C-alpha positions, 0 to 999 in steps of 0.5 A: 500500500502506498503511504500518504507521504509517498503519494503526496510526493508523486502528485507533487512531481506530477504537478511540477512536471505539468507546470514545467511542460506548460500543460498547466499554464500560468494563470490556470486554475486547479480545482481540487474536486475535479483534479482528484477525480481525474487522478483517482485520488483523495483530495488530502494528498493533492492539497498537501502537494499543492501546499508544497508548490505554494511554498515554492511559489509555483501556485497560489491559493484561491479562497474557496476556489482551489489553487492557481498557477502563478504568473512569473513576473519580472520583479520576482526574477530580479528578487530571485537573482539578487537573493541567490547571488548573495546566498551563493557568494556568501557560501563561496566566502565561507567554504573558500579554503576547501573550494580552492582545492585543485581536485574540486577546481578540476571537477568544475572545469570538467563540468563546464566543458560537459555543459558546453558540449550538451548545449551545442548538442541541443541536450538541454535536459543534460545541460540543466542538470550539469549546471545545477551540479556545478553550483552544488559542488560548492553549495554542498560544502556548506553546513548550512542546510537551511540555506541550501533548502532556500536556494533550490526552490528559487532555482526551480522557480527560475528554470521550471516555469515552465521549462523552455528551450535554452538560448545558446547565446545567453548560456554561453555567457553563463559558461564564461562566468563559470570560467571567470569564477574558476579562474578566481579560485585558481588565483586564490582570490576569495573576494574576487570569486565571490564577486563573480558569482554575486555581481556577474553570474547572478547580476540582474543588470547584466542578465535583465536584457536576456530575461526580457527577451527570453520571457517576452517581458515588458521592460517597464512591467511593474510588481504585481 
């Protein structure tokens, strides 16, 4: 018998995939009664899965009307970029003595090479996973589990809302920032490597033009 926790996680994964694939579009409503009938499940694990998605920012609760897939706004993207930049750069500073180890730097170089190969081959799913793994190489050195739990949902929100084909020109910029980050590590530049991660890789001003074009935002859009 499937316990309620694993069923909730299965439903959560299903809904996340539906959002990622664009089958549950931003702005669309999720009726608990209707979806529970369609999936052949009770409303309890479905609601629990939706509450988890709400905590991650993918859906919002509608009073007495179920849930709605949230729109991703330009101001939200700016907030996420700034928050992730400060958190990741803080980790870089705190774990720098271990991060600059030659073996770890070599792993980063290899990861960056594999990311570029995946990008050139049009294998976007592999590129996506390799990119997350690159950052995990230093995030996992931190003993601050709460910080890692904060960063992961924000990255999911950025990348899976819904998942789109990657724009090679933009991703090559990201890979070059990885290269600059690795170079600073090799030089033993603690503050420089953190600055690359905070001000370039997660620098909103640098990446805003790509986001506006990629997500077709109006550059004057306001916070909603």
